N, C-alpha and C positions, 0 to 999 in steps of 0.2 A: 504494500500499499504506500502511495506517495505521501510526502510530507504535506503537500498542499491538500490532499484528500483528508489526511488526518486532521488538519486544521479546520477544514470544512465541517467535518463530523463533530469536532469539539464545539465549534461555534454554533452549529445547529442545535446540538443538544443543550448548550448553555442558554441559547435563546428560548428554547421550550421550557427549560427549568425556570428561567426568569419570568416568563409569561405566566406560568402557572402560579408562581409565588405572588406576582402582581395582582392576578385575579383574585387569589385568596385573601390578600391584604385589602382588596377593594370590597371585601365581605361577600364574595361570590360563594354560594353553596356548592361545595365539592361535588356532592352527589348529583347536582343539577348541571354541573359543567359538561360541556361536550368537547370532544376532541377537535371538532370544527372551530369552536371558540378559542381554544388554547392555541391551535395552529395559526389562527388568523392573528391573534395577539403577538405571536412570535414571528409573523410575516413569512410563514411557510404553508404549504398545503398539507392536506391530510395524508396523502401518500408518503410525503417526507416524514410526517409524524410516525407513521406505521413502520417506516424503515429503521426507526430508532427504538420505539417502544410499542408494546402490545396494546396498552390501554393507559388510562390516566393513573390508575394504581401503580403501574410500572414506572411511570414518570415520577410520581411522588416518592416512591421507594428509592429511586435513584437520587432525588434530592436529599432524602433522609440519609442515605449512604454517604453522600459527599459531606454533609455537615457532621455527621458522627466521625467520619475519617479525619476531618479537619480538627474536631475537638480532640481526638486521641493524639494527633500529631502535636497539637498545641500543648496538651497536657504532658506528653512525653518529653518534648523539648524543655519544658519548664523544670522538670525535676531531674533530668540527666546531669545538669550542671551541679546539682546539690551533693551528689555522692551519697553520703549518709545524712540522714535528716531524722528528726524526732517528730512524733505525732503532734507535739505542741508547736510545730513550725508551720504557720499558716501559708507560707510560700507554696506548700504542696497542693493546697486546695484552691488558692486564689486564682490560678489560670483557668480552672474550670468555670468558676463563677464569672470571671471576666468574659470568657468566650460565649457563655450562654447569654449573659447580659447583652453583649454586642449583637447577638443573633436571636433576640427574644421571640420573634414571631415564629420562626421555624422550630425552635426548641419547644415552644408552647404546643405546637402541633404534635411534636414527637412525644413529649412527656404526657400530654393529655391522652394520647393513644386512641382517640376517637376516629380519626380518618383511616389509619392503617392499624388494624388490630395487631398487637404484639410490638408496637414501636417503643413502648416503655421498656419491655424486656430487651430489645435490641440495644437500647441506650445503656441499660445496666450490664448486659452480657459483654458488650465491648469494653466497659470499664473493668469488669471482673477479669477478662482475659488479659488485659494490659497489666493490671496490678499483679495478677497471679504469675505472669511470666517475667516481670521485670523488677518487681519489688520483693525483697526478702526481709522477713522479720528477724530481728536479733534476739528477741525475747523467747524464752522457753515457755510455750503456752500449752495448756491442757486441751487445746482444740486444734484441729487441722487448719493450716493457712487458707486452703480454698474455702472452707466453711466460713472462716472469718471474713474473707473477701466478699462472699455472697451477702453475709449479714450486714457488713459495712456498706456495701454498694446499694443494696436494696433499701437499707434504712436511709441512705443518702437521697434516694429517689423521693421518699416522703418529704425530705427537707427541700428538695427542688420544687416538688408540687406545692408545698407551703409557700415558697417564695413566689412562685408563679400565680398562685391563687390571690396573693396580696399585691399583684401587678408589679412585681419586681421593685417594691417600694424601698427596699434596703439596698445600699450599694454592695458590690461584690466583696469588698474588703470586709465589711460588717458580717456578711454571710459566711465568708471564709473563716472569720474569727470564731463564729458560733460553731460551725461544723468541726473546726480544729479542736474546740473544747470537747465536743462529744467524742471525737476520735481519740483524744488524749486519754480518755477514760478506758479505752479498748486495749491499747498497746503503747509501749514507750518508744521504741527505736526501730527504724527500718533502714535498709539501704537498697541502692539500685544494682541489679545484677549487671 
């Protein structure tokens, strides 16, 4: 595949993703949206849409995947430089809150889980996989690390839902400080693999 064709594909997919997000931000009902409407907003035809996605659910899933991948990259980049860190170090949690705060609309869709069933689980499972593979606890615990990762991550989901339900009224730094307090009660020290 040529470089110009690759760029065209990326540009078209990007246009479709942006079109769907814009329509949803304009309060369009996802269930009532048509492929024709999204394609027109993206300045492409329906045939072009179908050459990239099977349906609007596939397009929305691709959007969610992009944002979740970006969140994980942002999170990973933030703690890689820390080496060892304590659960009382809010620098571990702050990047997640900053990224979600900067992308509130899409993360509200993901975290609510109403448009794509299971999107809440995808959010959590991505964080669990990342922390399980790349962060090691130094404490001796009477519980397995994967179990602790699930407990911590799914508990954090409730914290993100609380923040979202309150219209992101508290700044990321405040929320990171609160989550850090809760995590500090679970374990003391961790390090990056």
